C-alpha positions as protocol buffer text, in pm:
chain_id: "A"
residue {
  index: 1
  type: ASP
  ca { x: -1759 y: 3154 z: 5522 }
}
residue {
  index: 2
  type: LEU
  ca { x: -1793 y: 3386 z: 5220 }
}
residue {
  index: 3
  type: LYS
  ca { x: -1418 y: 3406 z: 5172 }
}
residue {
  index: 4
  type: ASP
  ca { x: -1397 y: 3050 z: 5034 }
}
residue {
  index: 5
  type: ASN
  ca { x: -1718 y: 3072 z: 4825 }
}
residue {
  index: 6
  type: ALA
  ca { x: -1679 y: 3413 z: 4657 }
}
residue {
  index: 7
  type: PHE
  ca { x: -1550 y: 3260 z: 4333 }
}
residue {
  index: 8
  type: PRO
  ca { x: -1692 y: 2910 z: 4309 }
}
residue {
  index: 9
  type: GLU
  ca { x: -1554 y: 2671 z: 4051 }
}
residue {
  index: 10
  type: PRO
  ca { x: -1776 y: 2632 z: 3744 }
}
residue {
  index: 11
  type: SER
  ca { x: -1963 y: 2306 z: 3738 }
}
residue {
  index: 12
  type: GLY
  ca { x: -2221 y: 2127 z: 3531 }
}
residue {
  index: 13
  type: GLN
  ca { x: -2366 y: 2319 z: 3240 }
}
residue {
  index: 14
  type: VAL
  ca { x: -2156 y: 2631 z: 3305 }
}
residue {
  index: 15
  type: LEU
  ca { x: -1833 y: 2433 z: 3270 }
}
residue {
  index: 16
  type: GLN
  ca { x: -1963 y: 2264 z: 2955 }
}
residue {
  index: 17
  type: MET
  ca { x: -2053 y: 2598 z: 2796 }
}
residue {
  index: 18
  type: GLU
  ca { x: -1712 y: 2747 z: 2884 }
}
residue {
  index: 19
  type: GLN
  ca { x: -1540 y: 2455 z: 2713 }
}
residue {
  index: 20
  type: PHE
  ca { x: -1765 y: 2482 z: 2408 }
}
residue {
  index: 21
  type: ASN
  ca { x: -1727 y: 2860 z: 2361 }
}
residue {
  index: 22
  type: GLY
  ca { x: -1360 y: 2846 z: 2265 }
}
residue {
  index: 23
  type: LEU
  ca { x: -1365 y: 2500 z: 2111 }
}
residue {
  index: 24
  type: LYS
  ca { x: -1350 y: 2598 z: 1743 }
}
residue {
  index: 25
  type: GLU
  ca { x: -1065 y: 2841 z: 1800 }
}
residue {
  index: 26
  type: PHE
  ca { x: -868 y: 2586 z: 2004 }
}
residue {
  index: 27
  type: PHE
  ca { x: -939 y: 2313 z: 1750 }
}
residue {
  index: 28
  type: TRP
  ca { x: -804 y: 2519 z: 1460 }
}
residue {
  index: 29
  type: GLN
  ca { x: -499 y: 2612 z: 1667 }
}
residue {
  index: 30
  type: ALA
  ca { x: -435 y: 2245 z: 1746 }
}
residue {
  index: 31
  type: PHE
  ca { x: -500 y: 2157 z: 1380 }
}
residue {
  index: 32
  type: ALA
  ca { x: -240 y: 2412 z: 1264 }
}
residue {
  index: 33
  type: VAL
  ca { x: 14 y: 2297 z: 1523 }
}
residue {
  index: 34
  type: ALA
  ca { x: -41 y: 1933 z: 1424 }
}
residue {
  index: 35
  type: GLY
  ca { x: 7 y: 2021 z: 1057 }
}
residue {
  index: 36
  type: CYS
  ca { x: 333 y: 2203 z: 1134 }
}
residue {
  index: 37
  type: VAL
  ca { x: 457 y: 1915 z: 1350 }
}
residue {
  index: 38
  type: ILE
  ca { x: 377 y: 1670 z: 1071 }
}
residue {
  index: 39
  type: LEU
  ca { x: 566 y: 1884 z: 819 }
}
residue {
  index: 40
  type: VAL
  ca { x: 874 y: 1924 z: 1041 }
}
residue {
  index: 41
  type: SER
  ca { x: 872 y: 1555 z: 1137 }
}
residue {
  index: 42
  type: ALA
  ca { x: 845 y: 1453 z: 773 }
}
residue {
  index: 43
  type: ILE
  ca { x: 1139 y: 1679 z: 682 }
}
residue {
  index: 44
  type: ILE
  ca { x: 1350 y: 1511 z: 951 }
}
residue {
  index: 45
  type: VAL
  ca { x: 1295 y: 1158 z: 815 }
}
residue {
  index: 46
  type: PRO
  ca { x: 1473 y: 1064 z: 490 }
}
residue {
  index: 47
  type: VAL
  ca { x: 1225 y: 1216 z: 244 }
}
residue {
  index: 48
  type: SER
  ca { x: 1254 y: 1525 z: 29 }
}
residue {
  index: 49
  type: ILE
  ca { x: 1090 y: 1858 z: 101 }
}
residue {
  index: 50
  type: ARG
  ca { x: 835 y: 1775 z: -169 }
}
residue {
  index: 51
  type: GLY
  ca { x: 763 y: 1439 z: -2 }
}
residue {
  index: 52
  type: ALA
  ca { x: 721 y: 1611 z: 334 }
}
residue {
  index: 53
  type: GLY
  ca { x: 477 y: 1853 z: 172 }
}
residue {
  index: 54
  type: VAL
  ca { x: 281 y: 1563 z: 23 }
}
residue {
  index: 55
  type: ILE
  ca { x: 261 y: 1391 z: 362 }
}
residue {
  index: 56
  type: CYS
  ca { x: 142 y: 1711 z: 532 }
}
residue {
  index: 57
  type: LEU
  ca { x: -102 y: 1797 z: 255 }
}
residue {
  index: 58
  type: THR
  ca { x: -261 y: 1451 z: 249 }
}
residue {
  index: 59
  type: SER
  ca { x: -310 y: 1452 z: 625 }
}
residue {
  index: 60
  type: VAL
  ca { x: -467 y: 1800 z: 621 }
}
residue {
  index: 61
  type: MET
  ca { x: -690 y: 1720 z: 322 }
}
residue {
  index: 62
  type: GLY
  ca { x: -793 y: 1385 z: 469 }
}
residue {
  index: 63
  type: THR
  ca { x: -889 y: 1546 z: 798 }
}
residue {
  index: 64
  type: ILE
  ca { x: -1096 y: 1811 z: 620 }
}
residue {
  index: 65
  type: GLU
  ca { x: -1268 y: 1532 z: 424 }
}
residue {
  index: 66
  type: VAL
  ca { x: -1351 y: 1347 z: 747 }
}
residue {
  index: 67
  type: ALA
  ca { x: -1490 y: 1672 z: 892 }
}
residue {
  index: 68
  type: ALA
  ca { x: -1703 y: 1724 z: 581 }
}
residue {
  index: 69
  type: LEU
  ca { x: -1838 y: 1369 z: 602 }
}
residue {
  index: 70
  type: MET
  ca { x: -1922 y: 1426 z: 969 }
}
residue {
  index: 71
  type: MET
  ca { x: -2112 y: 1742 z: 879 }
}
residue {
  index: 72
  type: ILE
  ca { x: -2298 y: 1565 z: 600 }
}
residue {
  index: 73
  type: ALA
  ca { x: -2390 y: 1291 z: 849 }
}
residue {
  index: 74
  type: GLY
  ca { x: -2536 y: 1559 z: 1075 }
}
residue {
  index: 75
  type: LEU
  ca { x: -2286 y: 1552 z: 1360 }
}
residue {
  index: 76
  type: ALA
  ca { x: -2261 y: 1883 z: 1544 }
}
residue {
  index: 77
  type: PHE
  ca { x: -1917 y: 2015 z: 1633 }
}
residue {
  index: 78
  type: SER
  ca { x: -1845 y: 1907 z: 1990 }
}
residue {
  index: 79
  type: PRO
  ca { x: -1539 y: 1818 z: 2201 }
}
residue {
  index: 80
  type: LEU
  ca { x: -1574 y: 1455 z: 2100 }
}
residue {
  index: 81
  type: VAL
  ca { x: -1586 y: 1543 z: 1728 }
}
residue {
  index: 82
  type: ALA
  ca { x: -1280 y: 1768 z: 1771 }
}
residue {
  index: 83
  type: CYS
  ca { x: -1089 y: 1479 z: 1932 }
}
residue {
  index: 84
  type: VAL
  ca { x: -1193 y: 1241 z: 1656 }
}
residue {
  index: 85
  type: LEU
  ca { x: -1076 y: 1484 z: 1389 }
}
residue {
  index: 86
  type: LEU
  ca { x: -735 y: 1533 z: 1552 }
}
residue {
  index: 87
  type: MET
  ca { x: -699 y: 1156 z: 1592 }
}
residue {
  index: 88
  type: ALA
  ca { x: -794 y: 1111 z: 1226 }
}
residue {
  index: 89
  type: MET
  ca { x: -514 y: 1348 z: 1130 }
}
residue {
  index: 90
  type: GLY
  ca { x: -264 y: 1127 z: 1313 }
}
residue {
  index: 91
  type: ILE
  ca { x: -400 y: 810 z: 1157 }
}
residue {
  index: 92
  type: ILE
  ca { x: -392 y: 955 z: 805 }
}
residue {
  index: 93
  type: VAL
  ca { x: -25 y: 1050 z: 847 }
}
residue {
  index: 94
  type: GLU
  ca { x: 64 y: 688 z: 901 }
}
residue {
  index: 95
  type: PHE
  ca { x: -80 y: 580 z: 567 }
}
residue {
  index: 96
  type: SER
  ca { x: 75 y: 855 z: 358 }
}
residue {
  index: 97
  type: ALA
  ca { x: 415 y: 869 z: 532 }
}
residue {
  index: 98
  type: HIS
  ca { x: 494 y: 500 z: 476 }
}
residue {
  index: 99
  type: VAL
  ca { x: 407 y: 513 z: 109 }
}
residue {
  index: 100
  type: VAL
  ca { x: 598 y: 837 z: 42 }
}
residue {
  index: 101
  type: ALA
  ca { x: 906 y: 717 z: 233 }
}
residue {
  index: 102
  type: GLY
  ca { x: 899 y: 383 z: 50 }
}
residue {
  index: 103
  type: TYR
  ca { x: 867 y: 557 z: -286 }
}
residue {
  index: 104
  type: GLU
  ca { x: 1142 y: 809 z: -228 }
}
residue {
  index: 105
  type: THR
  ca { x: 1399 y: 570 z: -79 }
}
residue {
  index: 106
  type: THR
  ca { x: 1377 y: 315 z: -363 }
}
residue {
  index: 107
  type: PRO
  ca { x: 1596 y: 347 z: -674 }
}
residue {
  index: 108
  type: GLY
  ca { x: 1459 y: 277 z: -1021 }
}
residue {
  index: 109
  type: CYS
  ca { x: 1190 y: 403 z: -1252 }
}
residue {
  index: 110
  type: ARG
  ca { x: 853 y: 534 z: -1129 }
}
residue {
  index: 111
  type: ALA
  ca { x: 672 y: 203 z: -1178 }
}
residue {
  index: 112
  type: GLU
  ca { x: 938 y: 6 z: -986 }
}
residue {
  index: 113
  type: ARG
  ca { x: 945 y: 261 z: -706 }
}
residue {
  index: 114
  type: MET
  ca { x: 567 y: 260 z: -671 }
}
residue {
  index: 115
  type: HIS
  ca { x: 554 y: -122 z: -674 }
}
residue {
  index: 116
  type: HIS
  ca { x: 820 y: -136 z: -404 }
}
residue {
  index: 117
  type: ALA
  ca { x: 651 y: 133 z: -196 }
}
residue {
  index: 118
  type: ILE
  ca { x: 312 y: -37 z: -201 }
}
residue {
  index: 119
  type: SER
  ca { x: 440 y: -393 z: -152 }
}
residue {
  index: 120
  type: HIS
  ca { x: 680 y: -309 z: 132 }
}
residue {
  index: 121
  type: THR
  ca { x: 457 y: -67 z: 319 }
}
residue {
  index: 122
  type: PHE
  ca { x: 144 y: -282 z: 321 }
}
residue {
  index: 123
  type: LEU
  ca { x: 237 y: -468 z: 639 }
}
residue {
  index: 124
  type: PRO
  ca { x: 346 y: -163 z: 846 }
}
residue {
  index: 125
  type: VAL
  ca { x: 34 y: 27 z: 743 }
}
residue {
  index: 126
  type: LEU
  ca { x: -185 y: -274 z: 827 }
}
residue {
  index: 127
  type: GLU
  ca { x: -19 y: -313 z: 1168 }
}
residue {
  index: 128
  type: GLY
  ca { x: -54 y: 59 z: 1235 }
}
residue {
  index: 129
  type: GLY
  ca { x: -421 y: 50 z: 1142 }
}
residue {
  index: 130
  type: LEU
  ca { x: -484 y: -248 z: 1370 }
}
residue {
  index: 131
  type: SER
  ca { x: -306 y: -81 z: 1662 }
}
residue {
  index: 132
  type: SER
  ca { x: -513 y: 233 z: 1603 }
}
residue {
  index: 133
  type: ILE
  ca { x: -835 y: 31 z: 1604 }
}
residue {
  index: 134
  type: LEU
  ca { x: -732 y: -137 z: 1930 }
}
residue {
  index: 135
  type: SER
  ca { x: -658 y: 197 z: 2094 }
}
residue {
  index: 136
  type: ILE
  ca { x: -991 y: 340 z: 1977 }
}
residue {
  index: 137
  type: LEU
  ca { x: -1170 y: 34 z: 2114 }
}
residue {
  index: 138
  type: MET
  ca { x: -1015 y: 104 z: 2454 }
}
residue {
  index: 139
  type: LEU
  ca { x: -1150 y: 458 z: 2442 }
}
residue {
  index: 140
  type: VAL
  ca { x: -1500 y: 333 z: 2356 }
}
residue {
  index: 141
  type: PHE
  ca { x: -1532 y: 170 z: 2697 }
}
residue {
  index: 142
  type: ASN
  ca { x: -1415 y: 477 z: 2893 }
}
residue {
  index: 143
  type: GLU
  ca { x: -1669 y: 698 z: 3059 }
}
residue {
  index: 144
  type: PHE
  ca { x: -1681 y: 1054 z: 2930 }
}
residue {
  index: 145
  type: PRO
  ca { x: -1824 y: 1319 z: 3162 }
}
């Protein structure tokens, strides 16, 4: 019956090429949305606008650095690399957000505030890093098509 087969679903290499054609555009759109979400989320928590900007800027710069290191290592841009870069952006936020929030919510001089921020955010950042490693390990054993 031709009626059901006139427009077959793409499969195999055709589907892979369709996903790859718009990948860079979709990645940069997701990157921009993630940056905006990070900025708005950082403004909502008890940090200043400047602190929110620092959190957003460090996550964007860190992700671009990871992308540059991947290019230097010779990795081609693929769906897996795009996922890794977006995940890296989320992981980088955790490190910078805890330190900035700890610094801005502590009274005292700059040295005291920095000491408090580093000493009190070490454990949450360590726990967050360990949970991220565990979640990545779970993804390692999944089958990708």
